[in-house]
PyMOL Python script that loads the backbone (N, CA, C, O; Angstrom):
from pymol import cmd

cmd.read_pdbstr("""\
ATOM      1  N   MET A   1      52.799 -10.282  13.197  1.00  0.00           N
ATOM      2  CA  MET A   1      51.549 -10.724  14.461  1.00  0.00           C
ATOM      3  C   MET A   1      52.384 -11.879  15.170  1.00  0.00           C
ATOM      4  O   MET A   1      52.839 -12.958  14.789  1.00  0.00           O
ATOM      5  N   ASN A   2      52.385 -11.131  16.444  1.00  0.00           N
ATOM      6  CA  ASN A   2      52.781 -11.826  17.616  1.00  0.00           C
ATOM      7  C   ASN A   2      51.926 -13.639  17.677  1.00  0.00           C
ATOM      8  O   ASN A   2      50.720 -13.806  17.495  1.00  0.00           O
ATOM      9  N   VAL A   3      52.626 -14.425  17.881  1.00  0.00           N
ATOM     10  CA  VAL A   3      52.054 -15.762  18.473  1.00  0.00           C
ATOM     11  C   VAL A   3      52.365 -16.660  18.836  1.00  0.00           C
ATOM     12  O   VAL A   3      53.029 -17.432  18.145  1.00  0.00           O
ATOM     13  N   ARG A   4      51.988 -16.934  20.137  1.00  0.00           N
ATOM     14  CA  ARG A   4      52.389 -17.565  21.221  1.00  0.00           C
ATOM     15  C   ARG A   4      52.047 -18.735  21.957  1.00  0.00           C
ATOM     16  O   ARG A   4      50.886 -19.075  22.184  1.00  0.00           O
ATOM     17  N   ASN A   5      53.201 -19.432  22.378  1.00  0.00           N
ATOM     18  CA  ASN A   5      52.946 -21.052  22.343  1.00  0.00           C
ATOM     19  C   ASN A   5      52.314 -21.253  23.526  1.00  0.00           C
ATOM     20  O   ASN A   5      52.965 -21.048  24.550  1.00  0.00           O
ATOM     21  N   THR A   6      50.738 -21.751  23.640  1.00  0.00           N
ATOM     22  CA  THR A   6      49.860 -21.474  24.626  1.00  0.00           C
ATOM     23  C   THR A   6      50.665 -23.033  26.002  1.00  0.00           C
ATOM     24  O   THR A   6      50.751 -22.886  27.221  1.00  0.00           O
ATOM     25  N   ALA A   7      51.199 -24.632  25.002  1.00  0.00           N
ATOM     26  CA  ALA A   7      51.879 -25.224  25.693  1.00  0.00           C
ATOM     27  C   ALA A   7      53.321 -25.007  26.436  1.00  0.00           C
ATOM     28  O   ALA A   7      54.038 -25.782  27.068  1.00  0.00           O
ATOM     29  N   ASP A   8      53.423 -23.825  26.142  1.00  0.00           N
ATOM     30  CA  ASP A   8      54.457 -23.286  27.334  1.00  0.00           C
ATOM     31  C   ASP A   8      54.296 -22.568  28.224  1.00  0.00           C
ATOM     32  O   ASP A   8      55.092 -22.065  29.017  1.00  0.00           O
ATOM     33  N   GLU A   9      52.969 -22.483  28.087  1.00  0.00           N
ATOM     34  CA  GLU A   9      52.352 -21.264  29.700  1.00  0.00           C
ATOM     35  C   GLU A   9      51.687 -22.236  30.394  1.00  0.00           C
ATOM     36  O   GLU A   9      50.954 -21.912  31.328  1.00  0.00           O
ATOM     37  N   ILE A  10      51.822 -23.306  30.098  1.00  0.00           N
ATOM     38  CA  ILE A  10      50.600 -24.597  31.252  1.00  0.00           C
ATOM     39  C   ILE A  10      52.050 -24.999  32.172  1.00  0.00           C
ATOM     40  O   ILE A  10      52.949 -25.621  31.606  1.00  0.00           O
ATOM     41  N   ILE A  11      52.129 -24.749  33.046  1.00  0.00           N
ATOM     42  CA  ILE A  11      52.843 -25.741  34.276  1.00  0.00           C
ATOM     43  C   ILE A  11      51.404 -27.029  34.847  1.00  0.00           C
ATOM     44  O   ILE A  11      50.228 -27.052  35.209  1.00  0.00           O
ATOM     45  N   ARG A  12      52.205 -27.636  34.665  1.00  0.00           N
ATOM     46  CA  ARG A  12      52.099 -29.281  35.951  1.00  0.00           C
ATOM     47  C   ARG A  12      52.681 -29.359  37.239  1.00  0.00           C
ATOM     48  O   ARG A  12      53.881 -29.163  37.428  1.00  0.00           O
ATOM     49  N   VAL A  13      52.167 -29.537  37.805  1.00  0.00           N
ATOM     50  CA  VAL A  13      52.906 -29.666  38.631  1.00  0.00           C
ATOM     51  C   VAL A  13      51.909 -30.814  39.624  1.00  0.00           C
ATOM     52  O   VAL A  13      50.744 -30.612  39.969  1.00  0.00           O
ATOM     53  N   ASN A  14      52.962 -32.346  40.023  1.00  0.00           N
ATOM     54  CA  ASN A  14      52.169 -33.127  39.896  1.00  0.00           C
ATOM     55  C   ASN A  14      50.907 -33.372  39.159  1.00  0.00           C
ATOM     56  O   ASN A  14      50.921 -33.029  37.976  1.00  0.00           O
ATOM     57  N   GLU A  15      49.613 -33.998  39.712  1.00  0.00           N
ATOM     58  CA  GLU A  15      48.436 -33.737  39.044  1.00  0.00           C
ATOM     59  C   GLU A  15      47.138 -32.649  38.957  1.00  0.00           C
ATOM     60  O   GLU A  15      45.949 -32.864  38.718  1.00  0.00           O
ATOM     61  N   GLN A  16      48.064 -31.041  39.333  1.00  0.00           N
ATOM     62  CA  GLN A  16      47.872 -30.009  39.125  1.00  0.00           C
ATOM     63  C   GLN A  16      48.148 -28.839  38.196  1.00  0.00           C
ATOM     64  O   GLN A  16      49.158 -28.163  38.387  1.00  0.00           O
ATOM     65  N   PHE A  17      47.352 -28.569  37.246  1.00  0.00           N
ATOM     66  CA  PHE A  17      47.948 -27.779  36.269  1.00  0.00           C
ATOM     67  C   PHE A  17      47.359 -26.292  36.219  1.00  0.00           C
ATOM     68  O   PHE A  17      46.218 -25.856  36.372  1.00  0.00           O
ATOM     69  N   TYR A  18      48.459 -25.750  35.974  1.00  0.00           N
ATOM     70  CA  TYR A  18      48.051 -24.144  36.418  1.00  0.00           C
ATOM     71  C   TYR A  18      48.414 -23.227  34.859  1.00  0.00           C
ATOM     72  O   TYR A  18      49.467 -23.553  34.312  1.00  0.00           O
ATOM     73  N   ILE A  19      47.704 -22.300  34.286  1.00  0.00           N
ATOM     74  CA  ILE A  19      48.181 -21.488  33.302  1.00  0.00           C
ATOM     75  C   ILE A  19      48.639 -20.066  33.562  1.00  0.00           C
ATOM     76  O   ILE A  19      47.953 -19.200  34.106  1.00  0.00           O
ATOM     77  N   LEU A  20      49.859 -19.928  33.118  1.00  0.00           N
ATOM     78  CA  LEU A  20      51.048 -18.670  32.715  1.00  0.00           C
ATOM     79  C   LEU A  20      50.031 -17.894  32.816  1.00  0.00           C
ATOM     80  O   LEU A  20      49.106 -18.118  32.034  1.00  0.00           O
ATOM     81  N   ALA A  21      49.896 -16.811  33.751  1.00  0.00           N
ATOM     82  CA  ALA A  21      48.683 -15.042  32.935  1.00  0.00           C
ATOM     83  C   ALA A  21      49.550 -14.151  33.205  1.00  0.00           C
ATOM     84  O   ALA A  21      50.307 -14.250  34.171  1.00  0.00           O
ATOM     85  N   SER A  22      49.554 -12.914  32.180  1.00  0.00           N
ATOM     86  CA  SER A  22      50.002 -11.822  33.039  1.00  0.00           C
ATOM     87  C   SER A  22      48.897 -10.470  33.081  1.00  0.00           C
ATOM     88  O   SER A  22      49.227  -9.292  32.945  1.00  0.00           O
ATOM     89  N   SER A  23      47.612 -10.951  33.290  1.00  0.00           N
ATOM     90  CA  SER A  23      46.648 -10.169  33.425  1.00  0.00           C
ATOM     91  C   SER A  23      45.640 -11.199  34.259  1.00  0.00           C
ATOM     92  O   SER A  23      45.625 -12.427  34.167  1.00  0.00           O
ATOM     93  N   SER A  24      44.859 -10.413  35.041  1.00  0.00           N
ATOM     94  CA  SER A  24      43.396 -11.013  35.606  1.00  0.00           C
ATOM     95  C   SER A  24      42.153 -10.631  35.144  1.00  0.00           C
ATOM     96  O   SER A  24      42.104  -9.896  34.158  1.00  0.00           O
ATOM     97  N   LEU A  25      41.160 -10.996  35.675  1.00  0.00           N
ATOM     98  CA  LEU A  25      39.955 -10.473  35.218  1.00  0.00           C
ATOM     99  C   LEU A  25      39.943  -9.154  35.189  1.00  0.00           C
ATOM    100  O   LEU A  25      40.574  -8.656  36.120  1.00  0.00           O
ATOM    101  N   ALA A  26      39.462  -8.420  34.470  1.00  0.00           N
ATOM    102  CA  ALA A  26      39.044  -7.161  34.485  1.00  0.00           C
ATOM    103  C   ALA A  26      38.180  -6.803  35.625  1.00  0.00           C
ATOM    104  O   ALA A  26      37.182  -7.509  35.768  1.00  0.00           O
ATOM    105  N   ASP A  27      38.373  -5.829  36.479  1.00  0.00           N
ATOM    106  CA  ASP A  27      37.062  -5.610  37.070  1.00  0.00           C
ATOM    107  C   ASP A  27      37.408  -3.462  37.181  1.00  0.00           C
ATOM    108  O   ASP A  27      38.388  -2.813  37.549  1.00  0.00           O
ATOM    109  N   ASN A  28      36.345  -3.155  36.773  1.00  0.00           N
ATOM    110  CA  ASN A  28      36.215  -1.733  36.908  1.00  0.00           C
ATOM    111  C   ASN A  28      35.265  -0.644  38.578  1.00  0.00           C
ATOM    112  O   ASN A  28      35.000   0.547  38.739  1.00  0.00           O
ATOM    113  N   ARG A  29      35.082  -1.781  39.362  1.00  0.00           N
ATOM    114  CA  ARG A  29      35.451  -1.156  40.848  1.00  0.00           C
ATOM    115  C   ARG A  29      36.080  -0.213  40.532  1.00  0.00           C
ATOM    116  O   ARG A  29      36.408  -0.028  39.360  1.00  0.00           O
ATOM    117  N   THR A  30      36.439   0.717  41.644  1.00  0.00           N
ATOM    118  CA  THR A  30      37.154   2.340  41.868  1.00  0.00           C
ATOM    119  C   THR A  30      37.003   1.907  44.007  1.00  0.00           C
ATOM    120  O   THR A  30      36.214   1.447  44.832  1.00  0.00           O
ATOM    121  N   GLN A  31      38.607   2.575  43.868  1.00  0.00           N
ATOM    122  CA  GLN A  31      38.693   2.485  45.625  1.00  0.00           C
ATOM    123  C   GLN A  31      38.575   4.149  45.902  1.00  0.00           C
ATOM    124  O   GLN A  31      38.935   5.095  45.202  1.00  0.00           O
ATOM    125  N   VAL A  32      38.056   4.110  46.943  1.00  0.00           N
ATOM    126  CA  VAL A  32      38.387   5.966  47.278  1.00  0.00           C
ATOM    127  C   VAL A  32      39.329   5.936  48.488  1.00  0.00           C
ATOM    128  O   VAL A  32      38.987   5.298  49.484  1.00  0.00           O
ATOM    129  N   LEU A  33      39.961   6.290  48.470  1.00  0.00           N
ATOM    130  CA  LEU A  33      40.511   6.928  49.937  1.00  0.00           C
ATOM    131  C   LEU A  33      40.341   8.326  50.352  1.00  0.00           C
ATOM    132  O   LEU A  33      40.437   9.157  49.450  1.00  0.00           O
ATOM    133  N   LYS A  34      40.050   8.849  51.826  1.00  0.00           N
ATOM    134  CA  LYS A  34      39.924  10.125  51.860  1.00  0.00           C
ATOM    135  C   LYS A  34      40.526  10.351  52.978  1.00  0.00           C
ATOM    136  O   LYS A  34      40.398   9.457  53.814  1.00  0.00           O
ATOM    137  N   HIS A  35      41.371  11.587  53.381  1.00  0.00           N
ATOM    138  CA  HIS A  35      41.809  11.778  54.491  1.00  0.00           C
ATOM    139  C   HIS A  35      41.464  14.079  54.715  1.00  0.00           C
ATOM    140  O   HIS A  35      41.686  14.931  53.855  1.00  0.00           O
ATOM    141  N   GLY A  36      41.013  14.253  55.879  1.00  0.00           N
ATOM    142  CA  GLY A  36      40.892  15.768  55.115  1.00  0.00           C
ATOM    143  C   GLY A  36      40.024  16.609  54.361  1.00  0.00           C
ATOM    144  O   GLY A  36      38.799  16.723  54.402  1.00  0.00           O
ATOM    145  N   ASP A  37      40.937  17.210  53.624  1.00  0.00           N
ATOM    146  CA  ASP A  37      40.168  17.726  52.517  1.00  0.00           C
ATOM    147  C   ASP A  37      41.303  17.466  50.877  1.00  0.00           C
ATOM    148  O   ASP A  37      41.320  17.969  49.754  1.00  0.00           O
ATOM    149  N   THR A  38      42.287  16.175  51.770  1.00  0.00           N
ATOM    150  CA  THR A  38      42.670  15.274  50.325  1.00  0.00           C
ATOM    151  C   THR A  38      41.953  13.697  50.147  1.00  0.00           C
ATOM    152  O   THR A  38      41.769  13.005  51.148  1.00  0.00           O
ATOM    153  N   PHE A  39      41.666  13.332  49.105  1.00  0.00           N
ATOM    154  CA  PHE A  39      41.253  12.268  48.464  1.00  0.00           C
ATOM    155  C   PHE A  39      41.844  11.651  47.321  1.00  0.00           C
ATOM    156  O   PHE A  39      42.630  12.257  46.592  1.00  0.00           O
ATOM    157  N   GLY A  40      41.545  10.644  47.164  1.00  0.00           N
ATOM    158  CA  GLY A  40      42.050  10.345  45.932  1.00  0.00           C
ATOM    159  C   GLY A  40      41.027   8.382  45.315  1.00  0.00           C
ATOM    160  O   GLY A  40      40.511   7.443  45.921  1.00  0.00           O
ATOM    161  N   VAL A  41      41.287   8.784  43.743  1.00  0.00           N
ATOM    162  CA  VAL A  41      39.919   8.020  43.395  1.00  0.00           C
ATOM    163  C   VAL A  41      41.168   7.324  42.777  1.00  0.00           C
ATOM    164  O   VAL A  41      42.145   7.886  42.282  1.00  0.00           O
ATOM    165  N   PHE A  42      40.804   5.207  42.982  1.00  0.00           N
ATOM    166  CA  PHE A  42      42.118   5.096  42.073  1.00  0.00           C
ATOM    167  C   PHE A  42      40.856   3.582  41.820  1.00  0.00           C
ATOM    168  O   PHE A  42      39.776   3.364  42.370  1.00  0.00           O
ATOM    169  N   ASP A  43      41.736   2.672  40.598  1.00  0.00           N
ATOM    170  CA  ASP A  43      40.975   1.131  40.784  1.00  0.00           C
ATOM    171  C   ASP A  43      41.061   0.189  41.506  1.00  0.00           C
ATOM    172  O   ASP A  43      41.245   0.269  42.720  1.00  0.00           O
ATOM    173  N   ARG A  44      40.946  -0.788  40.898  1.00  0.00           N
ATOM    174  CA  ARG A  44      41.077  -1.874  41.908  1.00  0.00           C
ATOM    175  C   ARG A  44      42.243  -2.265  42.707  1.00  0.00           C
ATOM    176  O   ARG A  44      42.342  -2.642  43.874  1.00  0.00           O
ATOM    177  N   ARG A  45      43.196  -2.054  41.665  1.00  0.00           N
ATOM    178  CA  ARG A  45      44.688  -2.282  42.033  1.00  0.00           C
ATOM    179  C   ARG A  45      45.512  -1.080  42.525  1.00  0.00           C
ATOM    180  O   ARG A  45      46.735  -0.941  42.570  1.00  0.00           O
ATOM    181  N   GLY A  46      44.372  -0.128  42.933  1.00  0.00           N
ATOM    182  CA  GLY A  46      45.473   1.212  42.977  1.00  0.00           C
ATOM    183  C   GLY A  46      46.020   2.039  42.075  1.00  0.00           C
ATOM    184  O   GLY A  46      46.591   3.085  42.381  1.00  0.00           O
ATOM    185  N   ASP A  47      45.876   1.620  40.935  1.00  0.00           N
ATOM    186  CA  ASP A  47      46.335   2.904  40.150  1.00  0.00           C
ATOM    187  C   ASP A  47      45.206   3.690  39.508  1.00  0.00           C
ATOM    188  O   ASP A  47      44.039   3.303  39.448  1.00  0.00           O
ATOM    189  N   ILE A  48      45.825   5.193  38.886  1.00  0.00           N
ATOM    190  CA  ILE A  48      45.177   6.089  38.534  1.00  0.00           C
ATOM    191  C   ILE A  48      44.907   5.870  37.293  1.00  0.00           C
ATOM    192  O   ILE A  48      45.722   6.664  36.823  1.00  0.00           O
ATOM    193  N   GLU A  49      44.297   5.321  36.203  1.00  0.00           N
ATOM    194  CA  GLU A  49      43.901   5.832  35.291  1.00  0.00           C
ATOM    195  C   GLU A  49      43.031   6.905  34.397  1.00  0.00           C
ATOM    196  O   GLU A  49      41.880   7.201  34.715  1.00  0.00           O
ATOM    197  N   PRO A  50      43.761   7.511  33.134  1.00  0.00           N
ATOM    198  CA  PRO A  50      43.136   8.479  32.955  1.00  0.00           C
ATOM    199  C   PRO A  50      42.005   7.456  31.330  1.00  0.00           C
ATOM    200  O   PRO A  50      42.094   7.437  30.102  1.00  0.00           O
ATOM    201  N   VAL A  51      41.164   6.856  32.291  1.00  0.00           N
ATOM    202  CA  VAL A  51      40.306   6.577  30.608  1.00  0.00           C
ATOM    203  C   VAL A  51      38.894   6.863  32.021  1.00  0.00           C
ATOM    204  O   VAL A  51      38.858   7.367  33.144  1.00  0.00           O
ATOM    205  N   GLY A  52      37.689   6.021  30.848  1.00  0.00           N
ATOM    206  CA  GLY A  52      36.619   6.623  31.190  1.00  0.00           C
ATOM    207  C   GLY A  52      36.445   8.326  31.431  1.00  0.00           C
ATOM    208  O   GLY A  52      37.014   9.269  30.881  1.00  0.00           O
ATOM    209  N   GLN A  53      35.593   8.287  32.306  1.00  0.00           N
ATOM    210  CA  GLN A  53      35.482   9.954  32.667  1.00  0.00           C
ATOM    211  C   GLN A  53      36.280  10.418  33.254  1.00  0.00           C
ATOM    212  O   GLN A  53      36.048  11.447  33.889  1.00  0.00           O
ATOM    213  N   GLY A  54      37.820   9.679  33.255  1.00  0.00           N
ATOM    214  CA  GLY A  54      38.153  10.483  34.154  1.00  0.00           C
ATOM    215  C   GLY A  54      38.559  11.011  35.440  1.00  0.00           C
ATOM    216  O   GLY A  54      39.461  11.755  35.824  1.00  0.00           O
ATOM    217  N   ALA A  55      37.390  10.245  36.101  1.00  0.00           N
ATOM    218  CA  ALA A  55      37.202  10.868  37.612  1.00  0.00           C
ATOM    219  C   ALA A  55      38.691   9.825  38.306  1.00  0.00           C
ATOM    220  O   ALA A  55      38.872  10.286  39.433  1.00  0.00           O
ATOM    221  N   GLN A  56      39.266   9.192  38.168  1.00  0.00           N
ATOM    222  CA  GLN A  56      40.330   8.936  39.255  1.00  0.00           C
ATOM    223  C   GLN A  56      41.300   9.658  38.896  1.00  0.00           C
ATOM    224  O   GLN A  56      41.666   9.916  37.749  1.00  0.00           O
ATOM    225  N   GLY A  57      41.884  10.114  40.231  1.00  0.00           N
ATOM    226  CA  GLY A  57      43.060  10.640  40.291  1.00  0.00           C
ATOM    227  C   GLY A  57      43.324  11.173  41.925  1.00  0.00           C
ATOM    228  O   GLY A  57      42.334  10.952  42.623  1.00  0.00           O
ATOM    229  N   LEU A  58      44.583  11.894  42.731  1.00  0.00           N
ATOM    230  CA  LEU A  58      44.898  12.391  43.552  1.00  0.00           C
ATOM    231  C   LEU A  58      44.235  13.983  43.548  1.00  0.00           C
ATOM    232  O   LEU A  58      44.546  14.841  42.722  1.00  0.00           O
ATOM    233  N   TYR A  59      43.183  14.182  44.743  1.00  0.00           N
ATOM    234  CA  TYR A  59      42.658  15.283  44.846  1.00  0.00           C
ATOM    235  C   TYR A  59      43.577  16.024  45.795  1.00  0.00           C
ATOM    236  O   TYR A  59      44.625  15.437  46.064  1.00  0.00           O
ATOM    237  N   HIS A  60      43.336  17.423  46.452  1.00  0.00           N
ATOM    238  CA  HIS A  60      43.228  18.063  47.473  1.00  0.00           C
ATOM    239  C   HIS A  60      42.641  19.695  47.131  1.00  0.00           C
ATOM    240  O   HIS A  60      43.186  20.549  46.432  1.00  0.00           O
ATOM    241  N   GLU A  61      41.372  19.778  47.871  1.00  0.00           N
ATOM    242  CA  GLU A  61      40.734  20.754  47.947  1.00  0.00           C
ATOM    243  C   GLU A  61      40.333  21.610  46.806  1.00  0.00           C
ATOM    244  O   GLU A  61      40.461  22.758  46.380  1.00  0.00           O
ATOM    245  N   GLU A  62      39.448  19.784  46.356  1.00  0.00           N
ATOM    246  CA  GLU A  62      38.799  19.610  45.215  1.00  0.00           C
ATOM    247  C   GLU A  62      39.428  20.054  43.691  1.00  0.00           C
ATOM    248  O   GLU A  62      38.718  20.150  42.690  1.00  0.00           O
ATOM    249  N   THR A  63      41.099  20.340  43.713  1.00  0.00           N
ATOM    250  CA  THR A  63      42.252  20.317  42.776  1.00  0.00           C
ATOM    251  C   THR A  63      42.487  18.728  42.395  1.00  0.00           C
ATOM    252  O   THR A  63      42.765  17.818  43.175  1.00  0.00           O
ATOM    253  N   ARG A  64      42.318  18.669  41.146  1.00  0.00           N
ATOM    254  CA  ARG A  64      42.974  17.219  41.132  1.00  0.00           C
ATOM    255  C   ARG A  64      44.939  17.574  40.377  1.00  0.00           C
ATOM    256  O   ARG A  64      45.473  18.075  39.388  1.00  0.00           O
ATOM    257  N   PHE A  65      45.309  16.906  41.662  1.00  0.00           N
ATOM    258  CA  PHE A  65      47.201  16.898  41.400  1.00  0.00           C
ATOM    259  C   PHE A  65      48.098  15.733  40.661  1.00  0.00           C
ATOM    260  O   PHE A  65      49.293  15.795  40.370  1.00  0.00           O
ATOM    261  N   LEU A  66      46.933  14.366  40.384  1.00  0.00           N
ATOM    262  CA  LEU A  66      47.565  13.183  39.962  1.00  0.00           C
ATOM    263  C   LEU A  66      46.485  13.204  39.220  1.00  0.00           C
ATOM    264  O   LEU A  66      45.430  13.664  39.656  1.00  0.00           O
ATOM    265  N   SER A  67      46.616  12.680  37.935  1.00  0.00           N
ATOM    266  CA  SER A  67      45.788  11.831  37.031  1.00  0.00           C
ATOM    267  C   SER A  67      45.940  10.722  36.212  1.00  0.00           C
ATOM    268  O   SER A  67      45.036  10.427  35.431  1.00  0.00           O
ATOM    269  N   LYS A  68      47.492   9.720  36.319  1.00  0.00           N
ATOM    270  CA  LYS A  68      48.166   8.864  35.976  1.00  0.00           C
ATOM    271  C   LYS A  68      48.928   8.237  36.853  1.00  0.00           C
ATOM    272  O   LYS A  68      49.905   8.777  37.373  1.00  0.00           O
ATOM    273  N   LEU A  69      48.596   7.180  37.068  1.00  0.00           N
ATOM    274  CA  LEU A  69      49.611   5.909  38.175  1.00  0.00           C
ATOM    275  C   LEU A  69      49.669   5.369  38.168  1.00  0.00           C
ATOM    276  O   LEU A  69      48.956   4.778  38.978  1.00  0.00           O
ATOM    277  N   VAL A  70      50.532   4.557  37.342  1.00  0.00           N
ATOM    278  CA  VAL A  70      50.515   3.029  37.361  1.00  0.00           C
ATOM    279  C   VAL A  70      51.839   2.071  37.463  1.00  0.00           C
ATOM    280  O   VAL A  70      52.854   2.027  36.767  1.00  0.00           O
ATOM    281  N   LEU A  71      51.310   1.118  38.918  1.00  0.00           N
ATOM    282  CA  LEU A  71      53.083   0.393  39.476  1.00  0.00           C
ATOM    283  C   LEU A  71      53.291  -0.267  38.670  1.00  0.00           C
ATOM    284  O   LEU A  71      52.196  -0.556  38.189  1.00  0.00           O
ATOM    285  N   LYS A  72      54.370  -0.952  37.926  1.00  0.00           N
ATOM    286  CA  LYS A  72      54.731  -1.881  37.000  1.00  0.00           C
ATOM    287  C   LYS A  72      56.474  -2.397  37.611  1.00  0.00           C
ATOM    288  O   LYS A  72      57.551  -1.804  37.676  1.00  0.00           O
ATOM    289  N   LEU A  73      56.007  -3.789  37.972  1.00  0.00           N
ATOM    290  CA  LEU A  73      57.442  -4.196  38.078  1.00  0.00           C
ATOM    291  C   LEU A  73      57.891  -5.038  36.844  1.00  0.00           C
ATOM    292  O   LEU A  73      57.165  -5.509  35.969  1.00  0.00           O
ATOM    293  N   GLU A  74      58.992  -5.109  36.942  1.00  0.00           N
ATOM    294  CA  GLU A  74      59.873  -4.873  35.440  1.00  0.00           C
ATOM    295  C   GLU A  74      58.835  -4.947  34.159  1.00  0.00           C
ATOM    296  O   GLU A  74      58.442  -5.811  33.376  1.00  0.00           O
ATOM    297  N   GLY A  75      58.677  -3.911  34.336  1.00  0.00           N
ATOM    298  CA  GLY A  75      57.854  -3.962  32.708  1.00  0.00           C
ATOM    299  C   GLY A  75      56.247  -4.493  32.909  1.00  0.00           C
ATOM    300  O   GLY A  75      55.319  -4.055  32.228  1.00  0.00           O
ATOM    301  N   GLU A  76      56.115  -5.421  33.873  1.00  0.00           N
ATOM    302  CA  GLU A  76      54.535  -5.486  34.092  1.00  0.00           C
ATOM    303  C   GLU A  76      53.995  -5.387  35.205  1.00  0.00           C
ATOM    304  O   GLU A  76      54.575  -5.322  36.289  1.00  0.00           O
ATOM    305  N   ARG A  77      52.653  -5.365  34.969  1.00  0.00           N
ATOM    306  CA  ARG A  77      51.513  -4.508  36.043  1.00  0.00           C
ATOM    307  C   ARG A  77      51.889  -6.467  36.917  1.00  0.00           C
ATOM    308  O   ARG A  77      52.244  -7.491  36.333  1.00  0.00           O
ATOM    309  N   PRO A  78      51.587  -6.235  38.502  1.00  0.00           N
ATOM    310  CA  PRO A  78      51.483  -7.093  39.354  1.00  0.00           C
ATOM    311  C   PRO A  78      49.746  -7.744  38.825  1.00  0.00           C
ATOM    312  O   PRO A  78      48.834  -7.103  38.303  1.00  0.00           O
ATOM    313  N   ILE A  79      49.776  -8.763  39.091  1.00  0.00           N
ATOM    314  CA  ILE A  79      47.970  -9.202  39.469  1.00  0.00           C
ATOM    315  C   ILE A  79      47.431  -9.086  40.472  1.00  0.00           C
ATOM    316  O   ILE A  79      47.992  -9.598  41.440  1.00  0.00           O
ATOM    317  N   LEU A  80      46.805  -8.745  40.577  1.00  0.00           N
ATOM    318  CA  LEU A  80      45.845  -8.693  41.518  1.00  0.00           C
ATOM    319  C   LEU A  80      45.048  -9.350  42.235  1.00  0.00           C
ATOM    320  O   LEU A  80      43.899  -9.489  41.815  1.00  0.00           O
ATOM    321  N   LEU A  81      45.427  -9.937  43.514  1.00  0.00           N
ATOM    322  CA  LEU A  81      45.090 -10.945  44.179  1.00  0.00           C
ATOM    323  C   LEU A  81      43.452 -10.349  44.833  1.00  0.00           C
ATOM    324  O   LEU A  81      42.332 -10.453  44.334  1.00  0.00           O
ATOM    325  N   SER A  82      43.840  -9.806  45.942  1.00  0.00           N
ATOM    326  CA  SER A  82      42.802  -9.446  46.146  1.00  0.00           C
ATOM    327  C   SER A  82      42.835  -7.865  47.066  1.00  0.00           C
ATOM    328  O   SER A  82      43.996  -7.472  47.182  1.00  0.00           O
ATOM    329  N   SER A  83      41.735  -6.871  47.755  1.00  0.00           N
ATOM    330  CA  SER A  83      42.149  -5.625  47.648  1.00  0.00           C
ATOM    331  C   SER A  83      40.570  -5.391  48.614  1.00  0.00           C
ATOM    332  O   SER A  83      39.501  -5.983  48.466  1.00  0.00           O
ATOM    333  N   SER A  84      40.899  -4.438  49.483  1.00  0.00           N
ATOM    334  CA  SER A  84      39.624  -4.203  50.311  1.00  0.00           C
ATOM    335  C   SER A  84      40.033  -2.304  50.957  1.00  0.00           C
ATOM    336  O   SER A  84      41.126  -1.739  50.956  1.00  0.00           O
ATOM    337  N   VAL A  85      39.026  -1.912  51.309  1.00  0.00           N
ATOM    338  CA  VAL A  85      39.474  -0.861  51.695  1.00  0.00           C
ATOM    339  C   VAL A  85      38.056  -0.548  53.195  1.00  0.00           C
ATOM    340  O   VAL A  85      36.825  -0.525  53.183  1.00  0.00           O
ATOM    341  N   LYS A  86      39.326  -0.327  54.505  1.00  0.00           N
ATOM    342  CA  LYS A  86      38.253  -0.009  55.201  1.00  0.00           C
ATOM    343  C   LYS A  86      37.570   0.809  55.889  1.00  0.00           C
ATOM    344  O   LYS A  86      38.353   1.677  56.274  1.00  0.00           O
ATOM    345  N   GLU A  87      36.584   1.007  56.245  1.00  0.00           N
ATOM    346  CA  GLU A  87      36.421   2.497  56.669  1.00  0.00           C
ATOM    347  C   GLU A  87      37.438   3.791  56.970  1.00  0.00           C
ATOM    348  O   GLU A  87      37.671   4.805  56.313  1.00  0.00           O
ATOM    349  N   ASP A  88      38.088   3.163  58.638  1.00  0.00           N
ATOM    350  CA  ASP A  88      39.378   4.269  58.748  1.00  0.00           C
ATOM    351  C   ASP A  88      40.532   3.881  57.353  1.00  0.00           C
ATOM    352  O   ASP A  88      41.498   3.161  57.603  1.00  0.00           O
ATOM    353  N   ASN A  89      40.346   4.356  56.097  1.00  0.00           N
ATOM    354  CA  ASN A  89      40.723   3.822  55.500  1.00  0.00           C
ATOM    355  C   ASN A  89      42.319   2.491  54.991  1.00  0.00           C
ATOM    356  O   ASN A  89      42.807   2.437  53.862  1.00  0.00           O
ATOM    357  N   ARG A  90      42.702   1.759  56.010  1.00  0.00           N
ATOM    358  CA  ARG A  90      43.262   0.828  55.920  1.00  0.00           C
ATOM    359  C   ARG A  90      43.023   0.200  54.829  1.00  0.00           C
ATOM    360  O   ARG A  90      41.906   0.362  54.337  1.00  0.00           O
ATOM    361  N   LEU A  91      43.906  -0.609  54.207  1.00  0.00           N
ATOM    362  CA  LEU A  91      43.665  -1.529  53.354  1.00  0.00           C
ATOM    363  C   LEU A  91      43.614  -2.600  53.699  1.00  0.00           C
ATOM    364  O   LEU A  91      43.383  -3.498  52.890  1.00  0.00           O
TER     365      LEU A  91
END
""", "prot")
cmd.dss("prot")
cmd.show_as("cartoon", "prot")
cmd.util.cbc("prot")
cmd.orient("prot")
């Protein structure tokens, strides 16, 4: 069993306290980008995970060409601060 020392995860700056985190709150909203006959269905972070009904992926002419894509930096997924997709597919 791996036990973590939470005292090492608390950061104090002046009178402000911060908790070191490796993930954010769960968010199951999907993002969809479309251009012509190509579209992508991504999770909130922009990753493609083969979970749930498996609808996430990169599609072209109704065929899925990519079913998994996960961005990691130094072995960890970055924490999402915010994201939105505008009508013209800009993030």
